[in-house]
GUSE-667695 format. One record per residue (C-alpha): z, y, x; residue in one letter. Coordinates in steps of 0.05 Angstrom, whole numbers, plus 32768, in hexadecimal, padded with zeros to 4 digits. Each point is the difference from the previous one (the first is absolute). Layout:
<rs>
ZYXA;...
</rs>
This chain:
<rs>
77FA7C797DA2M;801E7FFC8043A;804980118003S;8017803D8029L;802E7FEC8039A;803280358014I;80237FFA8043Q;8046801F7FFBM;802B8013803DT;804B7FF97FF4P;802480438003I;80467FFE8020S;803A80227FDDH;800980488019P;804B7FF88007K;7FF87FC08029A;7FCF8024802DH;8031803A800AT;803A7FD2800FQ;7FD87FDD8036S;7FF580418023R;804980157FFAI;80157FBD801CS;7FDE80138042L;80358035800FI;802D7FD3802AP;7FC37FED802AK;7FEF80488012C;80088011804AT;7FF0804A7FFFS;800D803E7FD7L;7FB680067FF2T;7FFF7FBD7FDCQ;803B80147FD5L;7FDD80417FEEQ;7FC37FD87FEAQ;802B7FD67FD2I;802080407FE5Q;7FBB801C7FF2A;7FEF7FC07FDAF;804180077FD7S;7FEB80477FEDI;7FBB7FE77FE9K;80227FCB7FD6T;803280317FE3H;803B7FE08023L;8012803C802CQ;804380097FDCY;80107FB67FF8D;80467FF5801DL;7FF07FBA8019S;7FC280168026V;8022803D801FL;803D7FD88013S;7FD57FCE8025K;7FDB80378025L;804180238013I;801F7FBE8018N;7FC47FF3802CS;80058045801FC;80497FF88012T;7FFC7FBB8020L;7FEF801E8044N;800D80497FF4P;7FDD80378026T;8000804B7FF2A;7FBC7FFA7FDFT;800F7FC37FD6S;8042801E7FE7M;7FDD80417FEDD;7FCF7FD77FD8Y;80377FD77FE0A;802480417FECH;7FC180197FDEQ;7FFB7FBF7FD9L;804A80057FEEF;7FF680477FE5D;7FC87FE67FD2Q;80307FD17FDBI;801580237FBFP;80427FDA7FFBH;80117FDC8041P;80377FCC7FFED;80357FF28034I;7FD97FC5801CV;7FC7802D8016V;80308032801EF;80237FC98027N;7FBD7FED801ET;7FF480498014M;80468006801EA;7FF77FC08029R;7FBF801B801BG;801D80438014Y;803E7FE0801FS;7FD17FDB8031R;7FD2803B800BS;8002803D802ET;8016802B7FC6T;803E7FDC7FE4P;801F803F7FE2F;7FCA80037FCBR;80217FC37FDFA;803E802A7FF4I;7FD8803B7FE6S;7FDA7FD27FD1L;80417FE27FE8F;801980447FEBS;7FBF800A7FD9Q;80067FBB7FDFV;8048800B7FECL;7FEF80417FDCS;7FCD7FD87FD6S;80387FD37FE6G;7FF17FC08028I;803F7FD98012F;80047FDC8044P;80097FB48004D;80197FD08036D;7FC28009802AY;7FFE804C8000T;80398011802DF;7FF07FD0803BP;7FBE8024800BA;801E80457FF8L;803A7FF0802FL;7FCF7FE58033K;7FD980427FFAA;80408028800CC;800F7FD8803EA;7FB98008801BA;8001804C7FFAC;804A800A800FK;800880277FBFA;804B800B8006L;800D80297FC1E;7FD17FD67FD6E;80217FBE8015W;8044801B7FE8K;7FE280157FBEQ;7FDC7FBE7FF8L;80407FD9800FH;802480297FCBC;7FC97FF17FCEY;80057FB58011V;804A80037FEEI;7FF180287FC1K;7FD07FC97FEBC;80347FCB8010G;7FD47FDD8033M;802B8008803FQ;80117FB67FFEL;7FBA7FE97FEEN;7FE87FC8802DI;7FBF8025800FF;801D80468006V;803D7FF1802CC;7FD87FE6803DP;7FD1803B7FFAA;803C80308001L;801B7FDE803EI;7FBC80028022N;7FF9804A7FEFM;80438013801DY;7FF87FD6803FT;7FBA801B800CE;801E80467FFFC;803A7FEB802ES;803580057FC9A;80187FBA8010V;8048800A7FE7D;7FE780197FBDV;7FD47FC27FFCA;803D7FD5800CR;802480237FC6Q;7FC57FED7FD4V;80047FB88019F;804B7FFC7FF6D;7FFA80157FB7K;7FD57FC47FF0M;802F7FCD7FDEP;7FD97FC4801AE;7FCA80168030P;7FC67FD08005C;7FDD7FEC8041V;7FCC80377FF7V;803780357FFEV;80217FE1803CH;7FBE80008025N;7FF5804A7FF1A;80458012801DM;7FFA7FD2803DI;7FBB801B800FT;801A80487FF8G;80377FF38032Y;7FD07FE28032A;7FCD80387FFAR;80368034800BN;80197FDE8040S;80407FE67FE1R;7FF87FB68013P;80497FEC7FFAN;800480157FB7E;7FBE7FDC7FF3A;801A7FBF801EL;804380077FDDA;7FDD80077FBDL;7FD37FC48013F;803F7FD78008R;801B80197FBDE;7FBE7FEB7FE0L;80087FBA801CQ;80497FFC7FE9A;7FED80167FBAS;7FD67FC27FF4G;7FBF80267FFBL;7FC67FE58029K;7FE2802E8034P;7FB5800B7FFFT;7FCD800C8037D;800C804B7FF7V;804A7FF5800FT;7FEE7FDB8040M;7FD280398018L;803980327FFBS;80347FD2801FA;7FD37FF2803CL;7FF0804A8006S;804B800E8003S;800A7FCD8037C;7FC780228027A;802280437FF8L;80427FE4801AL;7FE17FD78037G;802A7FC77FE4A;7FDB7FC2801BL;80337FCC7FECD;8004801A7FB9L;7FB480027FFEG;7FFC7FB88015K;80317FEC7FC9W;7FD480247FCDI;7FC37FDD801DH;80227FBD7FF2E;800F80187FBAY;7FB680137FF8V;7FE97FBA8015K;80347FDD7FD5K;7FEA80267FC2N;7FB67FFD8010R;7FF6804B8007F;7FD77FF2803ED;7FC47FF17FD3R;7FFA804C7FF7Y;7FD680238035V;802880407FFBK;80427FDC800DV;7FE37FE0803EN;7FE680448016T;8046801C7FF7A;801B7FC7802AL;7FD080118038I;801580497FFDD;804A7FEE7FFFM;7FFC7FD1803CY;7FD880338027S;803180397FF4K;803B7FD2800FC;7FE37FEF8044G;7FE87FB97FF4S;7FB48000800BL;7FFF7FB48005E;801A7FF87FB9D;7FCE80347FE6A;7FC77FD98020V;801A7FBF7FE3S;8001801D7FB9V;7FB9801C8008F;7FE37FBF801BE;801F7FD77FC7N;7FE2802C7FCAM;7FC97FDD7FD9S;7FE580427FE4V;7FFF803F802AK;7FEC80437FE2D;7FF580448021T;804B80117FFEQ;80137FBF8023A;7FCD800B8038W;801680488007S;804A7FED8003A;7FF17FCF8039M;7FD680348026I;803980337FF9V;80327FCB8017A;7FD97FF38040Y;7FF7804B800CA;804B800D7FF5T;80127FCB8033H;7FCF801C8034G;7FCF7FC67FFCN;7FC1802C7FFDV;7FCD7FCB8011S;801B7FD27FC9K;7FFC80397FCEA;7FB7800C8012M;7FEE7FB67FFEL;80227FFA7FBCM;7FD480397FE7F;7FC17FDC8018E;80177FC07FDDE;800D80297FC1M;7FB880198001K;7FE57FBA800CR;80287FE97FC3A;7FDB80387FDAR;804180227FEDI;7FF6804B7FF8R;803380298027P;802A80367FDFD;8025803E8019E;803B7FD68019I;7FD27FD48029T;7FE4803C8025L;8045801F8007L;80177FC18025G;7FC48002802EL;800A804A8010L;804A7FF3800EY;7FEE7FC8802FA;7FCD802A8026C;8030803A8004S;80367FD78022H;7FCE7FDF802FA;7FDE80418013G;7FBC7FE87FE7L;7FE380447FEDV;7FB77FEC7FF8E;800F7FC37FD6E;803180297FD5G;7FCC80367FF3C;7FCE7FCA7FEEK;802E7FE27FCCY;801380457FE5F;7FB980177FF4Y;7FEB7FBD7FE3S;8033800A7FC8M;7FD480317FD9S;7FBD7FF0801EE;80027FB47FFAK;80367FEE7FCFY;8003803D7FD2G;804A800A800CI;801980487FFFI;8032800B8039P;804780127FECR;803680268024I;80197FC28025K;7FBB7FF2801CH;7FFB80478019Y;80457FF8801EG;7FEB7FC28026C;7FC48025801CM;802C80398019V;802E7FCC8020D;7FC57FDD801FL;7FE58040801FL;8045801A8013G;80167FC08024R;7FC18001802AS;800D80488015G;7FC880207FD8R;802F80357FE3L;7FCF80387FF4R;7FD17FD07FDDE;803B7FE87FD5A;801380487FEFY;7FB880107FEBK;7FFE7FBF7FD7F;803D80177FD8I;7FE680467FF9D;7FBF7FE77FE1E;801F7FCD7FD0L;7FE380017FB9P;80477FFE7FE5I;803E8029800FK;80247FE1803BP;80487FEB7FF7T;803A800D802FP;7FFF7FB78015I;7FB88006801AI;8013803D802AW;803F7FDC8019R;7FD57FC68017T;7FDA8031802DL;804180228016L;80197FBC8019S;7FBF7FF88026A;800880458020C;80467FEC8016A;7FE67FBF801ES;7FCA80258028H;802A803D8011G;7FD280347FDED;802F80397FEEV;7FCA80317FE8D;7FE17FD27FCCI;80467FE87FEEG;801680477FEEL;7FC1800B7FD8R;800D7FBF7FDAV;804980157FF4L;7FE880407FDFE;7FD67FD67FD0Q;803B7FD37FF1I;802F803A7FF2F;7FCF801D7FCEE;80097FC07FD8L;80477FE98010D;8032801F8030D;803C7FD37FEDS;7FF17FC3802BH;802E7FFD803CG;7FD47FD18027G;7FC980358007D;803080308024Y;801A7FCA802EV;7FBA7FE78014I;7FE580458011I;804280158021S;7FFD7FC4802FN;7FB7800E800DL;800F80478015C;803B7FE9802AA;7FD47FD08027R;7FD1803B800EA;803B802B8017G;7FF980317FC6R;804A80097FF4W;7FF980407FD9E;7FD77FDA7FCCD;80347FC98000V;803980317FF2D;7FD780227FCAY;7FF07FBE7FDDL;80487FE98001R;801880427FE5K;7FCA7FFE7FCAL;80167FBA7FEDM;804880167FFBK;7FEF803F7FD8D;7FD87FD87FCER;80387FCC7FF9G;7FD17FC88015V;80217FBF8016V;7FDB7FC78022K;80067FC07FD8I;80167FCA8030P;7FD57FC4800FG;80157FC27FDBC;7FFC7FB68010S;80177FC67FD5S;800D7FB7800EI;800B7FC67FD0E;803A7FD1800EM;80137FCA7FCFK;7FD980207FC7N;80238043800AV;7FD8803B801CV;8027802B8032H;7FE78046800EE;800A802B803EF;7FEE8048800FF;7FEF80228041S;802D8035801EG;803D7FED7FD7D;802E7FFD803CG;803E7FD97FECE;800180157FB8R;7FD67FCE7FD9S;800D7FBF8024V;803D7FDF801FS;801B800C8045K;7FF77FB6800DV;7FB580077FF6L;7FFD803D802EH;80267FDB8036Q;7FCF7FC67FF9A;7FC580308009V;8022801D803ED;800A7FBB801EE;7FB97FEB7FF0L;7FE3803F8022I;802A7FF4803EE;7FE77FB88005E;7FB880187FF7L;800A80328039K;80167FC8802DL;7FBE7FDD7FEFA;7FD9803E8014G;7FFD80287FC0Y;7FFC804C8009V;8009802B7FC1P;7FC5802F7FF5D;801E80457FF4T;7FBF8026800CS;7FFA80117FB6L;8046801D7FF9V;7FFC804B8009F;804280267FFFH;800C80328038S;804B7FF77FFBD;7FFD7FB48008M;80077FD98041D;7FDF7FBC800BD;803C7FD97FE5R;8002802A7FC1D;7FB67FF57FF5R;800A7FB58008E;803A7FFF7FCFL;7FD680267FCCS;7FCF7FC68000L;80337FC88004R;80117FFA7FB6Y;7FBB80037FE3H;7FFA7FD97FBFS;7FD57FC8801EE;80337FF28036K;80397FFF7FCEL;7FD97FD07FD3A;7FEC7FD28038I;80477FFE801CT;801C7FF17FBBY;7FCE7FC77FF9G;80147FE38044L;804A80037FEDL;7FF67FDE7FBDN;7FCC7FCA800CS;7FFB7FC08027A;7FDB7FFB8042A;7FB57FF87FF8G;7FFF80217FBBT;7FC680307FF5T;801880477FF4I;7FD4802A7FD4R;800E804B7FFDV;7FDE80297FCAV;7FF580498013K;8008803D7FD4N;800F7FDC7FC0L;803980167FD4R;80247FD37FCFW;803380117FCBP;80437FE58016G;802C7FEE7FC6L;801D80387FD7Y;802B7FE47FC9S;7FD87FDE7FCAG;802F80207FCDT;7FE380458009Q;7FCC80157FCDQ;7FD4801F8034S;7FFD8006804BC;7FD680328026C;7FF68004804AY;800080418028P;7FBF80218014T;80117FEC8047T;7FF77FB77FECG;802C7FC77FEBK;80427FFA8026P;800A7FCB8036A;80267FC17FF1Q;80478017800EH;803A801F7FDCF;7FF680497FF2I;802F80387FEEI;800A800C7FB6S;803780328006G;8037801F802BF;803580157FCEW;804280258009P;80387FDB7FDCS;8049800D7FF0F;803C7FD4800EN;7FFC7FE27FBAN;7FB77FEB800AG;7FE280357FD2S;7FC580298016I;7FF8804C7FFAP;7FBB801C7FEFT;7FDA80428000Y;803780268025C;7FD8803E8012D;7FC780147FD1P;7FEC80388030N;7FF47FD3803CN;7FBA7FE27FF6H;7FDC7FCD802CF;7FD880238037N;7FCC7FD3801FE;7FF8802D803DT;80487FF18013Q;7FEF7FB68009V;7FB980078019S;80117FDA8040E;801A7FC57FD8L;7FC77FF97FCEI;7FDE7FC68023G;80417FD98005Y;801380107FB8L;7FBE7FE77FE6Q;800D7FBD8022T;804B7FF67FF4D;800D802B7FC2W;7FC07FFA7FD5P;7FFB80067FB5S;7FED7FC27FD7L;800880257FBEA;7FC6801E7FD8C;7FE58033800BP;80067FF7804AS;7FDF802A8036S;8012800B8048N;804A7FFA7FEDG;800F804A7FF7T;80147FF87FB7R;80327FC98010L;801E8025803CW;8006803F7FD6S;80267FDA7FC9E;802C7FDD8033E;801480418022W;800B80297FC1E;80247FC97FDAK;80297FE18039H;7FF580258041G;801980437FE6T;80447FDE7FF5C;80057FF1804AS;7FE88043801BQ;804580138018S;7FFB7FC88032N;7FB57FF48005L;7FCB80377FF9P;7FBC7FEC7FE6Q;7FE07FEB8043Y;803E7FD98016N;80067FDE7FBCY;7FBC7FDF8007F;80087FF4804BL;80427FDC7FF4Q;7FDF7FD37FCBG;7FCA7FED8031L;80327FF58038A;802A7FD27FD4L;7FC67FD27FEDI;7FEE7FFC804AN;80467FE98010S;7FFB7FC47FD1L;7FE87FBB8015E;7FC27FEC7FDAD;801F7FE57FC0I;7FC47FD47FF0I;80047FDC8043L;804C7FFB7FFAL;7FFB7FDD7FBCL;7FC77FD48017Q;80297FE9803CA;80347FE57FD0E;7FCD7FDC7FD5G;7FFB80367FCAI;7FB6800A7FF7Q;7FD7802F7FD4A;7FE37FC27FDED;8013800A7FB7G;803A7FCF8005K;804680107FE7V;8039800F802FY;804980117FF3N;800E804B8004S;80437FF58022N;7FDD7FDB8038S;7FD3803C800BI;803A80318000I;80297FD58030D;7FC47FFC802EL;7FF7804C8000L;804A800A800EK;7FFE7FCE8038L;7FC680258020A;801880477FF6Y;804C7FF78001G;803080037FC6E;7FDD803C7FE1R;7FFC80107FB7S;7FC27FD87FEDV;7FE37FF07FBCG;7FBE7FED7FE1I;7FDE80157FC1E;7FD57FD17FD6C;7FC3800F7FD6N;7FE37FD37FC9R;7FB87FE98001D;7FD57FF37FC3A;801B7FBA7FF9S;804980178000G;800F7FEA8047N;802E8029802CS;7FDE80198040Q;801C801C8040F;7FF1804A7FF8Y;802C802E802AQ;80387FF48032P;803580378004Y;80288013803DM;80368035800AQ;80108029803DL;802E803A8011H;7FE480457FFBN;801480128047S;7FD07FD38025H;7FBE7FDC7FF3P;80197FBD8017S;80237FD17FD0Y;804C7FFB8000Q;80257FBF7FF2P;80207FF47FBCE;80387FCF7FF8S;7FFA7FF67FB5E;7FCF7FCB7FEBK;7FD0800D7FC7S;80157FD47FC6E;7FCF801F7FD0R;7FB7800A8012L;8009804B8007R;80198036802EM;804B8005800DK;80278040800ES;801680118046S;803A8028801DP;7FD7803F8007S;7FC280217FE3D;7FC37FD5800EL;7FB580088005I;7FDA7FC67FE2K;7FBE7FE7801DL;7FD67FDD7FCCL;7FC77FD4801BI;7FC97FE57FD4L;7FE97FB9800DG;7FB57FF6800CL;80027FB98016V;7FBD7FDC7FFAG;7FD17FDD7FD1S;80377FDD7FDAS;8040801A7FE2C;80437FEF801FL;80297FE97FC4S;804B80027FFBV;80367FEB7FD0L;8026803C7FE5C;803B7FEF7FD4A;801C80257FC3A;80418025800EE;803880227FDBD;8000804B7FF9F;803180387FEFD;7FDD802E7FCFF;7FBC80177FE6F;7FDB8040800EY;7FDD80147FBFF;7FC7802D8016V;7FD6802D7FD3Q;7FC480268019Q;7FE180427FEAW;7FB47FF47FFEP;7FED8049800CG;801C7FFE8047S;7FE17FBC8010F;7FBA80167FECC;800680428024D;80187FE78043T;7FE37FBA8007K;7FBA7FF2801BT;7FEA7FDE7FC0S;80197FFA7FB9C;7FE37FD27FCCC;80137FF97FB7Y;800A7FBC7FE0P;7FCA7FE37FD4T;802E80117FC6T;7FF4804A800EG;8024803A8020K;804C7FF87FF8P;802980317FD8A;801D803D8024A;80437FDD800BD;80277FDE8037F;7FE77FB88007G;80277FC5801AI;7FEF7FF38049H;80307FC7800FG;80427FDC7FF6L;80137FEF8047W;803B7FD38017P;802680218038N;803B7FF6802FY;803A80308009K;7FEA800F8047D;7FBF801C7FE6G;7FD27FC78014S;7FDD7FD37FCFY;7FE37FB97FFBP;7FB87FF37FEES;7FD17FC77FEDN;803A7FD07FF7C;7FE27FC67FDAD;7FB87FEB800DP;80077FC97FCBN;800C80317FC7N;7FC080277FF7P;7FF380347FCAF;7FEF7FE07FBDD;7FE1802F7FCDQ;800E7FD07FC7S;804B800A800AQ;7FFB804A7FEFI;7FC87FFF7FCCS;802E80237FCDD;800C80398032L;7FB9800E8017I;7FF1803C7FD2S;804380218010S;7FF67FF5804AM;7FBA801E7FFFQ;802080407FE4E;804080018028E;7FEE7FDB8041W;7FB880148011P;7FE180018045T;7FDB803C801DL;7FEC7FDC8040A;7FB97FEA800DC;7FE77FCE7FECP;802680027FBFS;7FF07FD77FC2S;802A7FEB7FC5S;803E8003802CG;80037FB5800EI;7FF48008804BA;803880348005F;80327FD87FD8W;7FEF7FC28029T;80108026803FH;8041801A7FE4E;80197FBC7FE8W;7FEC7FD9803EE;801880348032K;803F80187FDDH;800D7FD97FC0G;80047FBC8022T;803B801A8028C;8027800B7FBFS;7FF07FBD7FDFE;80477FE6800DT;801680357FCDA;7FC6800A7FD0I;7FBF7FDA7FF2N;7FBA801D7FFEQ;800080167FB8H;8045801F8005S;7FEC8025803FY;7FC880267FDEF;802580077FBEA;803B801E8025A;7FD480358020A;7FE380147FBDL;804680067FE2D;8017802A803BL;7FC5802F7FF5K;801B800E7FBAK;8046800D801BK;7FE6802F8036A;7FCE802F7FDFN;7FF5802C803CL;7FCB802E7FE4L;802A80107FC3Q;803D800D802BA;7FDA8030802DL;7FDD80267FC9Q;804180097FDAS;80198025803EA;7FC2802C8003G;7FDF7FD98038I;7FB97FF27FEBK;7FC27FE08020P;7FD980418004N;7FF58007804BG;803D802D8009E;80357FF48035S;804A7FF07FF3Y;803C7FF4802ET;80147FB98012L;8047800F7FE8A;7FE780157FBBD;7FD57FC17FF8I;80397FD18014K;803280257FD4A;7FD17FFD7FC3A;7FF67FB58008L;80497FF0800DK;801780297FC4N;7FD07FDC7FD2A;80067FB9801CI;80468000801CG;7FF07FE68045Y;7FEB80208042T;7FB67FF8800FP;7FDB7FFF8042Y;7FC2802C8002I;7FC47FED802CE;7FCC8035800FC;7FB87FFE8015N;7FDF8036802AV;7FBE801D7FE9D;7FC8801A802DE;802280458003S;80417FE28018G;8025800A7FBDN;80337FCE7FE9S;7FEF7FE07FBDQ;802C7FD97FD0L;7FE87FB8800BY;80327FC97FEFQ;80467FFC7FE3V;802F7FC78014Y;803A7FE87FD5L;802D7FC5800FC;800A7FC47FD2V;80307FC58000D;7FE87FBB8015T;7FF57FEB7FB8N;7FCD80387FF8G;802380197FC2S;802C803C8011D;7FF8803E802BL;803580088037I;801080338036E;7FD77FF0803DC;80277FE08039P;7FCD801E8030I;7FC3802D7FFAF;7FBE7FFC8026P;7FFC80378034H;7FCB80357FFBG;7FF9804A7FFEK;7FDF802E7FCDC;7FF18049800CG;802C80397FE7S;7FD680047FC2S;7FDC7FC87FDCI;7FC080067FD8E;7FFB7FDB7FBEF;7FB47FF57FFEP;7FD87FFB7FC0T;7FDE7FC07FEAF;
</rs>
């Protein structure tokens, strides 16, 4: 019997077959393919499998689109119990999509289900906040980060910094950075990049130098930001130094670093160096080609830019939006309308690139420069996106160039609908009308500009000399630069006239000006000032490179926690007014003398432009300066109103700074440079006295983060009868103001000296007594612009210690006396808890109090170290607080913090009866002009142990009744 042969086909394991299909997910290139695999997972009963759904979601979020993220969200909703890993994937996808806010919404949903975030959750959420500018949500998220204890996490901290810098809150980002005990290179990179992106190149480069000094090794990302900062500054020499650093550390193997070098050299005016970098690149991507095309276009070499584009196509490198932008820019400046239109329309038709606002702006400029104004107007009117003020301003400039008043006025109407605060718009159209003889329109526009409080921001030019960038502004007259420089400009103009130069005054339109006045109005333009400065300070044959319309942050003391610049822009590199303060014979300063005399901006309207240049605010929040001027007038100016009404007060301050020689140039002439080196303070004082006569001169020092003393503010005294300085026979033996035979007015000038600090040696000195100052928090929080509570919580409703300040019997005081004795928290570890209760800070940013106590010790305590050491200084203040229980003394006399008002005599009597010594009461003024009980001063012996009768009181004035605010 024949045997039966059975042929059997092997059957694969179902699970193995399923897994092979699932493994195809990473290879999917479309949403349709992913949906097919999902359908297969449903057939095989894996539709709820966490591993499968996670892989599908991950694939959807790699290159997120609106459709793919909607699909991913549907998959996420199918997971019965999603974990934090899947959510993190969703959050990353949304943060890179067009709907980033959905990551935050989904996070709220996830939290309610009991899922706890991990290290990778917050970076994606913070990136989403930055992308959608979710202001309230970013604050809440930061609070939640702190609540979870992740604020110092190595992944979270850079994301926090990126979020704040993306939303232009750079100073808050710096606070996050400063709280990192040992920031790594990633954290440094985040902060440096944030500075560069927010056009604060000096801070970026300063932090880059700190990174090098810390021993951490920079990365290619660090180099990109450093080179970007050099480009912003136009600092060629510094850029070349960084290029050498790049080559030495082999960062030139990165294509992006080489591209950044091309961009830097181009913006710093060295096209040859940019070409050299490009030609030496072994690998060139789209960005590198585009950077080179833009470089040629920027330098006016149109044919080279076009040839470079043809080479790029032959190399089969696909252009991007920057490539086309460079070509449009080149065509615009060469007047090649047909070629420019060809490139523009090829963007979408040939290369699939959607034009952006800058491309449209180039087209408007192209049409406008060629005189096709109506065509340009129609082009803007038919844009698929809403036009910006800048696009309309491009056309307005073209109207001015071609003298078309009618279209210019139509364009101006469009601009004013979007933004009526730009002074340049008024000036352009006013000059255009003047050229056409339409003087009624000119008068109307100038009146409109004045009524709206619009000020034209002056043109700005900068020049780099010896690695320091010097900045000059147009129309500054003799206020922002030295008389020596102005005289040099005058001499240069006269020599040019002898060679045939004739000033073109055809664009100066003022009916009340003669030809000479018109010429003088053009003489001190920023470019001429910069070029002249370069000629005076460089050897013959040296190339002078002037960078136009770039602003750079001159140094404001590195010891300040934050520094904001006015809305008018960053101040020029010169000393600026910090205050103009009435002072008594004994050197003390009265404050808030007339609560009913408020600052009135209309009274100084003619001075606003000058004030914004010479008396700007560097404190946060800044603005156009109004807040600072208001505080200066109400705190100090009201005490001089018997001699100087409000207008004259500010006018005198401006007149005084005009009468000074340029202090920076004066110091530089004697070899004292803003180069970070240390100089003796007595040498600086002697030099100032030699220049200005034997006047009462002193300097104030600040401390930087490393504990070094820095030249901060020079003081000078003058008689109240005349704005010019009067000689003083007595030499200053202490670095402070001395008394004079009669009442004095003190001019305080803030140093803003360059890219490096001018350091000085300030010595510790003897003193005569302490002021022990306690502060009522209710008044501080009611009248100050910001009030933060410490991380330890809101302080008790009690007077808190504000300071223990060494003082002299003439009312003046030393400060920052010993840079070699910094605050040391370990020395007062046993006092910390008591200090957090009795010596809190309400100023922003607050914290555990360390920053405040550091400031108090280094500014005041170091000047008492000959009598008491650091521990004894703080312990003495705590003991004095127990001896002088102010709240108890006042309440026992029926004076309570309930918002009621009491007489000054009653308050002083209650305190003296309880404590046994006469107090000094300092008041604040609230928004309604009411005096509020603010600080109480008592005097203490030089050992800091016993209260004494004050040898002198500060001078100030409270109202007839004083409110005791609640807290």
